[in-house]
C-alpha positions as CSV (number, residue, x, y, z in Angstrom):
1,M,103.5,93.3,101.5
2,P,100.3,93.5,99.5
3,K,97.3,95.2,101.2
4,S,95.2,92.0,101.1
5,K,97.9,90.1,103.1
6,I,98.1,92.9,105.6
7,I,94.3,92.7,106.1
8,L,94.6,88.9,106.6
9,V,97.4,89.3,109.2
10,L,95.5,92.0,111.1
11,G,92.4,89.9,111.1
12,C,94.4,86.9,112.5
13,L,96.0,89.1,115.2
14,I,92.6,90.4,116.3
15,A,91.2,86.9,116.4
16,L,94.2,85.8,118.6
17,L,94.2,88.8,121.0
18,P,91.9,87.1,123.6
19,V,94.3,84.2,124.0
20,L,97.5,86.2,124.0
21,G,97.1,87.4,127.6
22,F,97.3,91.1,127.2
23,P,95.7,93.3,129.8
24,H,92.1,94.3,129.0
25,V,93.0,97.9,128.1
26,W,95.8,96.9,125.8
27,E,93.5,94.3,124.2
28,E,90.8,96.9,123.5
29,F,93.4,99.3,122.1
30,F,94.8,96.6,119.7
31,E,91.3,95.6,118.6
32,I,90.3,99.2,117.8
33,A,93.6,99.9,116.1
34,G,93.5,96.7,114.1
35,G,89.9,97.2,113.1
36,L,90.6,100.8,111.9
37,G,93.6,99.5,110.0
38,I,91.4,96.9,108.3
39,V,88.8,99.5,107.4
40,L,91.5,101.9,106.1
41,L,93.2,99.3,104.0
42,S,89.8,98.1,102.6
43,V,88.9,101.6,101.6
44,M,92.3,102.1,100.0
45,I,91.9,98.8,98.0
46,S,88.5,99.8,96.7
47,V,89.7,103.3,95.7
48,D,92.7,101.8,93.9
49,K,90.5,99.4,92.1
50,R,88.2,102.3,90.9
51,L,91.0,104.4,89.8
52,T,92.6,101.5,87.9
53,Q,89.3,100.8,86.2
54,K,88.9,104.5,85.3
55,M,92.5,104.6,83.9
56,R,91.9,101.5,81.8
57,A,88.6,103.0,80.4
58,E,90.4,106.2,79.5
59,K,93.2,104.3,77.8
60,R,90.7,102.4,75.8
61,Q,88.9,105.6,74.7
62,V,92.2,107.1,73.6
63,H,93.1,104.0,71.7
64,R,89.8,104.0,69.9
65,R,90.1,107.6,69.1
66,T,93.5,107.1,67.5
67,Q,92.2,104.2,65.5
68,V,89.3,106.2,64.2
69,D,91.6,109.1,63.4
70,K,93.9,106.8,61.5
71,E,90.9,105.3,59.6
72,V,89.6,108.7,58.7
73,E,93.1,109.8,57.6
74,N,93.4,106.7,55.4
75,L,90.0,107.3,53.9
76,S,90.8,110.9,53.1
77,H,94.1,109.9,51.5
78,A,92.3,107.2,49.4
79,E,89.8,109.8,48.3
80,Q,92.5,112.2,47.3
81,D,94.3,109.5,45.4
82,Q,91.1,108.7,43.5
83,E,90.6,112.4,42.7
84,T,94.1,112.7,41.3
85,E,93.6,109.6,39.2
86,T,90.4,111.0,37.8
87,L,92.0,114.3,37.0
88,S,95.0,112.7,35.2
């Protein structure tokens, strides 16, 4: 189950706790546990998002570097071809 759906379910359960008829101590425990679960999942989602963005940025940089390297290689080959043509 995706983390966002788990957060939604936990939020709904916390909202329904007062009408479910649990003893007050149990209700407090479930509210605290559910709240901490929501906080933990929210932090995990934001960390995942940052790591994903960082990985994408690194992939883009690697891709750009390989493109630049290929262009430089092509230019150097073209220069070498011109030099051999002028020598011939």
